[in-house]
Backbone as a printed PyTorch tensor [residue, N CA C, xyz], in Angstrom:
tensor([[[ 43.9270, -27.1740,  28.7050],
         [ 43.0720, -26.2690,  29.4470],
         [ 42.9340, -24.9310,  28.7160]],

        [[ 44.0490, -24.3990,  28.2740],
         [ 44.0320, -23.1430,  27.5330],
         [ 43.2270, -23.3070,  26.2500]],

        [[ 43.3920, -24.4580,  25.6100],
         [ 42.6630, -24.7420,  24.3840],
         [ 41.1620, -24.8120,  24.6460]],

        [[ 40.7500, -25.4040,  25.7620],
         [ 39.3390, -25.5110,  26.1300],
         [ 38.7440, -24.1320,  26.3800]],

        [[ 39.4970, -23.2670,  27.0870],
         [ 39.0140, -21.9080,  27.3480],
         [ 38.8640, -21.1360,  26.0410]],

        [[ 39.8280, -21.3450,  25.1320],
         [ 39.7560, -20.6690,  23.8370],
         [ 38.5320, -21.1320,  23.0580]],

        [[ 38.2650, -22.4260,  23.0690],
         [ 37.0990, -22.9630,  22.3560],
         [ 35.8030, -22.4060,  22.9380]],

        [[ 35.7220, -22.3000,  24.2650],
         [ 34.5320, -21.7320,  24.9000],
         [ 34.3790, -20.2670,  24.5200]],

        [[ 35.5110, -19.5560,  24.5490],
         [ 35.4870, -18.1340,  24.1770],
         [ 35.0320, -17.9760,  22.7260]],

        [[ 35.6220, -18.8100,  21.8570],
         [ 35.2820, -18.7540,  20.4370],
         [ 33.7920, -19.0750,  20.2340]],

        [[ 33.3040, -20.0670,  20.9550],
         [ 31.8960, -20.4600,  20.8510],
         [ 30.9940, -19.3090,  21.2960]],

        [[ 31.3480, -18.6400,  22.3920],
         [ 30.5720, -17.4980,  22.8710],
         [ 30.5920, -16.3340,  21.8800]],

        [[ 31.7760, -16.0790,  21.3070],
         [ 31.9000, -14.9950,  20.3300],
         [ 31.0210, -15.2820,  19.1230]],

        [[ 31.0540, -16.5040,  18.6430],
         [ 30.2250, -16.8840,  17.4920],
         [ 28.7350, -16.7620,  17.8270]],

        [[ 28.3740, -17.2070,  19.0220],
         [ 26.9760, -17.1410,  19.4430],
         [ 26.5090, -15.6910,  19.5250]],

        [[ 27.3440, -14.8280,  20.1210],
         [ 26.9990, -13.4130,  20.2300],
         [ 26.8890, -12.7640,  18.8510]],

        [[ 27.8040, -13.1110,  17.9540],
         [ 27.7740, -12.5630,  16.5980],
         [ 26.5140, -13.0180,  15.8670]],

        [[ 26.1710, -14.2750,  16.0530],
         [ 24.9710, -14.8230,  15.4190],
         [ 23.7190, -14.1120,  15.9490]],

        [[ 23.6420, -13.9360,  17.2630],
         [ 22.5030, -13.2540,  17.8700],
         [ 22.4120, -11.8010,  17.4040]],

        [[ 23.5730, -11.1510,  17.3340],
         [ 23.6120,  -9.7690,  16.8630],
         [ 23.1300,  -9.6980,  15.4080]],

        [[ 23.5810, -10.6440,  14.6030],
         [ 23.1500, -10.7060,  13.1970],
         [ 21.6460, -10.9170,  13.0760]],

        [[ 21.1160, -11.7810,  13.9220],
         [ 19.6750, -12.0220,  13.9230],
         [ 18.9100, -10.7520,  14.2760]],

        [[ 19.3570, -10.0800,  15.3160],
         [ 18.7030,  -8.8570,  15.7630],
         [ 18.7520,  -7.7900,  14.6800]],

        [[ 19.9190,  -7.5940,  14.0950],
         [ 20.0560,  -6.6020,  13.0320],
         [ 19.1910,  -6.9650,  11.8360]],

        [[ 19.1390,  -8.2560,  11.5170],
         [ 18.3000,  -8.7210,  10.4020],
         [ 16.8230,  -8.4590,  10.6570]],

        [[ 16.3860,  -8.7150,  11.8790],
         [ 14.9900,  -8.4470,  12.2280],
         [ 14.6800,  -6.9630,  12.1270]],

        [[ 15.5870,  -6.1480,  12.6610],
         [ 15.3760,  -4.7010,  12.6280],
         [ 15.3200,  -4.2010,  11.1910]],

        [[ 16.2150,  -4.6800,  10.3670],
         [ 16.2350,  -4.2810,   8.9620],
         [ 14.9590,  -4.7410,   8.2610]],

        [[ 14.5500,  -5.9560,   8.5650],
         [ 13.3140,  -6.4860,   7.9720],
         [ 12.0950,  -5.6770,   8.3750]],

        [[ 12.0250,  -5.3040,   9.6460],
         [ 10.9050,  -4.4830,  10.1100],
         [ 10.8940,  -3.1280,   9.4220]],

        [[ 12.0690,  -2.5350,   9.3070],
         [ 12.1690,  -1.2200,   8.6680],
         [ 11.7240,  -1.3040,   7.2070]],

        [[ 12.2040,  -2.3190,   6.5020],
         [ 11.7950,  -2.4940,   5.1070],
         [ 10.2890,  -2.7440,   5.0180]],

        [[  9.7690,  -3.5220,   5.9440],
         [  8.3370,  -3.8060,   5.9620],
         [  7.5120,  -2.5430,   6.1800]],

        [[  7.9710,  -1.7000,   7.0960],
         [  7.2580,  -0.4350,   7.3380],
         [  7.3000,   0.4480,   6.1040]],

        [[  8.4500,   0.5190,   5.4540],
         [  8.5700,   1.3430,   4.2540],
         [  7.6470,   0.8380,   3.1510]],

        [[  7.6410,  -0.4740,   2.9480],
         [  6.7630,  -1.0460,   1.9340],
         [  5.3000,  -0.8030,   2.2870]],

        [[  4.9730,  -0.9370,   3.5660],
         [  3.5980,  -0.7090,   4.0110],
         [  3.1670,   0.7300,   3.7700]],

        [[  4.0640,   1.6710,   4.0520],
         [  3.7440,   3.0790,   3.8010],
         [  3.5270,   3.3270,   2.3190]],

        [[  4.3870,   2.7700,   1.4890],
         [  4.2500,   2.9590,   0.0470],
         [  2.9300,   2.3800,  -0.4540]],

        [[  2.6090,   1.1850,   0.0090],
         [  1.3490,   0.5590,  -0.3960],
         [  0.1600,   1.3730,   0.1030]],

        [[  0.2610,   1.8750,   1.3260],
         [ -0.8150,   2.6870,   1.8860],
         [ -1.0230,   3.9680,   1.0970]],

        [[  0.0730,   4.6050,   0.7150],
         [ -0.0360,   5.8250,  -0.0950],
         [ -0.6850,   5.5260,  -1.4360]],

        [[ -0.2630,   4.4370,  -2.0630],
         [ -0.8250,   4.0620,  -3.3610],
         [ -2.3180,   3.7770,  -3.2340]],

        [[ -2.6940,   3.0330,  -2.2070],
         [ -4.1170,   2.7350,  -1.9970],
         [ -4.8960,   4.0150,  -1.7240]],

        [[ -4.3080,   4.9130,  -0.9570],
         [ -4.9530,   6.1860,  -0.6650],
         [ -5.1780,   7.0060,  -1.9190]],

        [[ -4.1660,   7.0230,  -2.7900],
         [ -4.3090,   7.7520,  -4.0580],
         [ -5.4240,   7.1460,  -4.9020]],

        [[ -5.4610,   5.8230,  -4.9570],
         [ -6.4890,   5.1440,  -5.7410],
         [ -7.8800,   5.4400,  -5.1850]],

        [[ -8.0110,   5.3790,  -3.8690],
         [ -9.3020,   5.6670,  -3.2460],
         [ -9.7020,   7.1180,  -3.4920]],

        [[ -8.7480,   8.0290,  -3.3840],
         [ -9.0230,   9.4380,  -3.6320],
         [ -9.4720,   9.6790,  -5.0600]],

        [[ -8.8130,   9.0130,  -6.0000],
         [ -9.1890,   9.1480,  -7.4100],
         [-10.5910,   8.5870,  -7.6340]],

        [[-10.8880,   7.4660,  -7.0100],
         [-12.2190,   6.8620,  -7.1480],
         [-13.2880,   7.7930,  -6.5770]],

        [[-13.0180,   8.3720,  -5.4100],
         [-13.9750,   9.3090,  -4.8040],
         [-14.1810,  10.5260,  -5.6950]],

        [[-13.1180,  11.0040,  -6.2990],
         [-13.2140,  12.1550,  -7.1890],
         [-14.0460,  11.8000,  -8.4230]],

        [[-13.8320,  10.6240,  -8.9600],
         [-14.6010,  10.1650, -10.1220],
         [-16.0880,  10.0820,  -9.7780]],

        [[-16.3940,   9.5420,  -8.6140],
         [-17.7910,   9.4240,  -8.1830],
         [-18.4120,  10.8090,  -8.0240]],

        [[-17.7260,  11.6800,  -7.3300],
         [-18.2480,  13.0270,  -7.0830],
         [-18.4660,  13.7810,  -8.3930]],

        [[-17.5040,  13.6890,  -9.2810],
         [-17.6190,  14.3860, -10.5630],
         [-18.7340,  13.7880, -11.4050]],

        [[-18.8700,  12.4840, -11.3890],
         [-19.9550,  11.8210, -12.1210],
         [-21.3100,  12.3050, -11.6240]],

        [[-21.4760,  12.3210, -10.3030],
         [-22.7460,  12.7590,  -9.7240],
         [-23.0320,  14.2270, -10.0420]],

        [[-22.0120,  15.0710,  -9.9430],
         [-22.2050,  16.4910, -10.2500],
         [-22.5280,  16.7160, -11.7240]],

        [[-21.8440,  15.9880, -12.5950],
         [-22.0980,  16.1300, -14.0330],
         [-23.5080,  15.6610, -14.3710]],

        [[-23.9360,  14.5720, -13.7530],
         [-25.2990,  14.0710, -13.9740],
         [-26.3260,  15.0810, -13.4690]],

        [[-26.0600,  15.6370, -12.3030],
         [-26.9530,  16.6460, -11.7280],
         [-27.0470,  17.8760, -12.6360]],

        [[-25.9530,  18.1940, -13.3160],
         [-25.9350,  19.3410, -14.2270],
         [-26.6000,  19.0220, -15.5600]],

        [[-27.0130,  17.7740, -15.7500],
         [-27.7520,  17.4040, -16.9510],
         [-26.9150,  16.8610, -18.0950]],

        [[-25.6570,  16.5470, -17.8460],
         [-24.8310,  15.9970, -18.9120],
         [-25.2360,  14.5540, -19.2180]],

        [[-25.2320,  14.1780, -20.4840],
         [-25.5460,  12.7920, -20.8560],
         [-24.4710,  11.8200, -20.3420]],

        [[-24.8810,  10.6000, -20.1290],
         [-23.9700,   9.5690, -19.6140],
         [-22.7520,   9.4140, -20.5170]],

        [[-22.9520,   9.4110, -21.8180],
         [-21.8320,   9.2510, -22.7580],
         [-20.8270,  10.3970, -22.6180]],

        [[-21.3150,  11.5940, -22.3950],
         [-20.4350,  12.7560, -22.2420],
         [-19.6500,  12.6520, -20.9390]],

        [[-20.3240,  12.2500, -19.8780],
         [-19.6510,  12.0730, -18.5790],
         [-18.5300,  11.0420, -18.7110]],

        [[-18.8570,   9.9330, -19.3580],
         [-17.8740,   8.8640, -19.5350],
         [-16.6690,   9.3590, -20.3240]],

        [[-16.9310,  10.1070, -21.3680],
         [-15.8290,  10.6010, -22.1970],
         [-14.9660,  11.5970, -21.4250]],

        [[-15.5900,  12.5130, -20.7030],
         [-14.8470,  13.5120, -19.9390],
         [-13.9830,  12.8810, -18.8510]],

        [[-14.5240,  11.8650, -18.1920],
         [-13.8070,  11.2270, -17.0850],
         [-12.9460,  10.0480, -17.5220]],

        [[-13.0200,   9.7350, -18.8140],
         [-12.2650,   8.6110, -19.3700],
         [-12.5830,   7.3030, -18.6580]],

        [[-13.8790,   7.0760, -18.4750],
         [-14.3700,   5.8180, -17.9150],
         [-15.4570,   5.2940, -18.8420]],

        [[-15.8610,   4.0720, -18.6600],
         [-16.8850,   3.4840, -19.5150],
         [-18.2770,   3.9940, -19.1280]],

        [[-19.1860,   3.9150, -20.0850],
         [-20.5730,   4.2980, -19.7890],
         [-21.1580,   3.3560, -18.7370]],

        [[-20.7020,   2.1030, -18.7500],
         [-21.1730,   1.1380, -17.7500],
         [-20.7540,   1.5810, -16.3520]],

        [[-19.5360,   2.0910, -16.2350],
         [-19.0550,   2.5810, -14.9370],
         [-19.8920,   3.7750, -14.4840]],

        [[-20.2120,   4.6800, -15.4050],
         [-21.0500,   5.8370, -15.0660],
         [-22.4090,   5.3550, -14.5620]],

        [[-23.0150,   4.4230, -15.3050],
         [-24.3310,   3.8910, -14.8900],
         [-24.2570,   3.2220, -13.5180]],

        [[-23.1890,   2.4760, -13.2910],
         [-23.0060,   1.8040, -12.0000],
         [-22.9200,   2.8280, -10.8580]],

        [[-22.1380,   3.8710, -11.0540],
         [-22.0000,   4.9190, -10.0300],
         [-23.3480,   5.5650,  -9.7640]],

        [[-24.0600,   5.8980, -10.8180],
         [-25.3680,   6.5430, -10.6520],
         [-26.3490,   5.6100,  -9.9400]],

        [[-26.3390,   4.3390, -10.2990],
         [-27.2290,   3.3740,  -9.6720],
         [-26.8950,   3.2150,  -8.1840]],

        [[-25.5930,   3.1260,  -7.8600],
         [-25.1690,   2.9640,  -6.4680],
         [-25.5340,   4.1520,  -5.6080]],

        [[-25.7290,   5.3050,  -6.2400],
         [-26.0430,   6.5180,  -5.4950],
         [-27.4960,   6.9820,  -5.7290]],

        [[-28.3060,   6.0390,  -6.1740],
         [-29.7400,   6.2870,  -6.2990],
         [-30.1160,   7.3160,  -7.3460]],

        [[-29.3890,   7.3930,  -8.4150],
         [-29.6900,   8.3570,  -9.4780],
         [-30.2080,   7.6610, -10.7040]]])
């Protein structure tokens, strides 16, 4: 009888430990996921910001009368990229 109670107790302790481990694992996984998501979001934001800056500068340089080759060289992008930006913005 004592042995049976001990086995039940041991089984409950193991079950509780397993459940606790699962919960902690999920929480840790969520936290890591949020951190990775924030990092990816920041990186994407930086890339989008850089792209917007490139577009704005390309349009302003074109408006100021700079040749496409000069714009490309200043912005370190290809002349094809400059032409694409200008075409997309009706220039």
